C-alpha atoms as one frame of an Amber mdcrd trajectory, in Angstrom:
protein
   0.000   0.000   0.000   1.258   3.455  -0.969   0.388   6.923   0.223   1.086
  10.252  -1.417   1.611  13.674   0.123   2.463  17.026  -1.358   3.920  20.224
   0.085   3.410  23.547  -1.709   5.787  24.120  -4.628   7.277  20.642  -4.175
   6.824  17.433  -6.183   4.682  14.580  -4.945   6.234  12.338  -2.300   5.443
   8.632  -2.305   5.805   6.391   0.746   5.382   2.641   0.954   3.528   1.826
   4.154   3.123  -1.969   4.055   5.379  -4.687   2.700   3.752  -8.086   3.188
   0.870  -7.815   0.712  -2.807  -8.653   1.063  -3.878  -5.160   2.117  -7.005
  -3.432   0.832  -9.452  -0.557   1.320  -7.267   2.180   2.853  -9.200   5.069
   4.420  -8.029   8.240   6.175  -8.882   9.402   9.671 -10.544  12.864   9.731
  -7.378  14.507  11.088  -5.190  12.836   8.442  -2.921  11.233  11.041  -3.875
   7.583  10.539  -4.745   5.295   7.652  -6.914   2.267   8.352  -6.891  -0.727
   6.018  -7.953  -4.331   5.667  -5.436  -7.092   6.332  -5.598 -10.829   6.877
  -5.423 -10.296  10.644  -8.271  -7.752  10.695  -8.263  -3.962  10.514  -4.847
  -2.324  10.819  -3.762   1.303  11.086  -0.563   3.090  10.141   0.810   6.624
  10.173   0.888   8.110   6.637   4.505   9.222   7.029   5.673   5.626   7.608
   7.156   6.677  10.956   6.049   3.434  12.641   4.931  -0.083  11.845   1.232
  -0.812  11.243  -0.778  -1.534  14.389  -3.891  -3.672  14.977  -7.107  -1.659
  15.062  -9.439  -4.623  15.612  -9.388  -8.248  16.558  -9.028 -10.958  13.903
 -11.769 -11.280  11.303 -12.763 -10.516   7.738 -13.635  -6.833   7.778 -13.769
  -4.002   5.238 -13.186  -0.483   6.619 -15.315   2.241   5.046 -15.360   5.319
   7.261 -14.103   6.905  10.474 -16.455   8.693  12.848 -16.439  12.495  12.931
 -14.414  12.583  16.176 -11.997   9.910  14.956 -12.886   7.574  17.821 -14.566
   4.808  15.811 -13.977   2.990  12.548 -17.104   1.919  10.661 -16.634  -1.431
   8.962 -18.500  -4.275   7.337 -18.157  -7.711   8.850 -18.231 -10.449   6.245
 -19.562 -13.975   6.838 -17.163 -16.340   8.568 -19.145 -19.477   7.753 -19.940
 -20.210  11.408 -21.387 -17.514  13.690 -21.895 -14.870  11.013 -23.922 -15.637
   7.891 -24.644 -12.171   6.487 -22.764  -8.923   5.927 -23.308  -6.509   8.831
 -22.233  -2.934   9.531 -20.261  -2.586  12.747 -18.265   0.064  14.601 -15.076
  -0.486  16.499 -12.880   1.654  18.732  -9.385   1.065  17.306  -7.172  -1.184
  19.385  -5.864  -4.765  19.459  -8.572  -5.881  21.932 -11.402  -3.794  20.494
 -14.887  -5.259  20.472 -17.385  -4.796  17.678 -20.667  -2.973  18.223 -23.479
  -3.437  15.687 -24.770  -0.470  13.711 -26.941  -2.302  11.164 -27.183  -6.056
  11.718 -30.224  -7.845  10.288 -30.882 -11.070   8.352 -30.190  -9.012   5.203
 -26.733  -8.125   3.904 -25.861  -4.487   4.587 -22.888  -2.429   3.487 -21.308
  -4.976   1.171 -21.901  -2.740  -1.873 -20.697   0.348  -0.008 -21.374   2.768
   2.827 -20.444   6.367   3.578 -20.652   8.642   6.622 -21.859  12.222   6.085
 -19.225  14.953   6.598 -20.925  16.125   9.811 -20.975  12.555  11.138 -24.769
  12.498  11.593 -25.972  10.280   8.740 -24.863   6.875   7.515 -25.614   6.017
   3.881 -25.325   2.317   3.155 -26.532  -0.445   0.880 -28.979  -3.118   1.951
 -30.507  -6.150   0.250 -33.770  -5.728   2.166 -35.862  -5.335  -1.024 -34.155
  -8.240  -2.776 -31.598  -6.060  -4.565 -28.970  -3.593  -3.400 -30.546  -0.233
  -2.525 -29.161   2.889  -0.839 -30.543   3.749   2.588 -29.751   6.508   5.088
 -30.126   6.370   8.867 -28.857   8.387  11.844 -25.387   7.477  13.036 -24.824
   5.722  15.347 -28.579   5.547  15.929 -31.257   4.978  16.874 -33.528   5.943
  14.015 -35.492   4.450  11.158 -33.747   4.093   7.775 -34.933   5.994   4.703
 -34.536   4.499   1.228 -32.941   6.893  -1.271 -32.655   4.738  -4.400 -35.925
   3.510  -5.995 -34.377   1.381  -8.755 -31.299  -0.149  -7.186 -28.191   1.580
  -5.917 -24.626   0.912  -4.830 -21.570   2.815  -3.598 -23.170   5.810  -1.826
 -20.764   8.738  -1.468 -21.394  12.103   0.187 -20.376  15.430  -1.257 -17.964
  17.229   1.079 -20.673  19.833   1.684 -23.108  17.141   2.816 -25.728  18.639
   0.491 -25.634  15.840  -2.110 -25.554  12.080  -1.868 -24.201  10.280  -4.937
 -24.663   6.643  -5.813 -24.492   4.276  -8.772 -27.588   2.870 -10.427 -25.842
   0.300 -12.569 -23.502   2.474 -14.660 -25.596   5.623 -14.083 -24.231   8.172
 -11.626 -27.102   9.575  -9.578 -27.271  12.538  -7.173 -29.885  13.212  -4.493
 -30.024  16.728  -3.030 -30.079  16.684   0.783 -31.794  19.408   2.799 -30.165
  20.403   6.101 -32.208  19.927   9.250 -32.769  17.739  12.309 -34.277  14.961
  10.171 -33.003  13.460   6.951 -34.786  15.017   3.972 -33.914  14.727   0.290
 -35.277  15.224  -3.197 -35.423  12.280  -5.628 -32.077  11.502  -7.220 -31.287
  12.914 -10.644 -29.214  11.269 -13.365 -25.792  12.914 -13.842 -23.852  10.865
 -16.381 -23.084   7.372 -17.617 -19.891   6.090 -16.046 -17.071   4.410 -17.938
 -14.790   3.954 -14.955 -13.358   0.662 -13.768 -15.238  -0.687 -10.777 -14.192
  -3.529  -8.523 -15.934  -6.025  -6.315 -14.826  -4.106  -3.251 -16.180  -0.526
  -3.070 -15.554   2.321  -3.252 -14.546   2.677  -6.890 -14.849   6.473  -7.054
 -14.701   9.588  -4.896 -15.805  13.216  -5.143 -13.421  16.125  -4.581 -14.322
  19.268  -2.632 -14.915  21.161  -5.894 -17.413  18.553  -7.094 -15.162  16.770
  -9.576 -15.298  12.973  -9.652 -12.192  10.875  -9.089 -12.257   7.433 -10.666
 -10.094   5.029 -12.647 -10.891   5.356 -16.322 -11.745   2.095 -18.032  -9.634
   0.970 -20.964 -12.709   0.215 -23.081 -12.816  -2.629 -25.535  -9.442  -4.177
 -26.070  -7.975  -3.939 -29.513  -8.308  -7.057 -31.633  -5.270  -9.307 -31.529
  -3.727  -9.510 -35.026  -3.661 -13.015 -36.508  -0.470 -15.047 -36.694   0.626
 -15.757 -40.281   2.769 -18.851 -40.840   4.698 -18.934 -44.132   6.102 -22.281
 -45.267   9.074 -22.708 -47.651   9.957 -19.060 -47.108  13.404 -19.358 -48.689
  11.996 -20.964 -51.838   9.504 -18.120 -52.145  12.340 -15.615 -51.619  14.430
 -17.236 -54.394  11.489 -17.087 -56.755  10.837 -13.425 -56.076  14.519 -12.377
 -55.921  16.506 -14.359 -58.499
């Protein structure tokens, strides 16, 4: 895993933070002092300047980190099935530490958060995916709760992502980028999502596959499109005889 920093009027500086492979889903703490990521042993954290070795942020398990609470005290993760005690994908929160215990945020017989989740910039609202309707849809509920969830996507939705202003909630409806305007207030209120554009970016099986900058521009990996056709192999027999005929 790599991180990149930049000082004014200086080139980009790259730092390698991990060396043993198998690390995924890096996310920043709100103060920029820690990076949390998925590893085989659970959730780990590391300083972005590589000043120390990575440290455990959870106990062992198969977890995907997605967000850090507004005060930096909790990491919001999805817990994937382990084949024994856990059969569905649940959203949990954990106070970072080697002996940290998980606390449920959304844990039902349905799978929640597998196709993405995002915490609003003010830390009040959790947008997440749920299979409650039989397909992945985007829902929003108070964080950490209690409170009833509100469905935002009427036709399927994945990878919810908040604008830095908290006034828009983006999500994918297939390859269609959608945006729902969010009204500020004590309760969650929004207008139906509008279509923005058709995406051509490369998505993966482990969200997120895009982000939104403070100025509203989208950051994503551009897809390569259809691969060029491979030219056929031509085999010429008796090449020297043909050469003698053509060049006496």
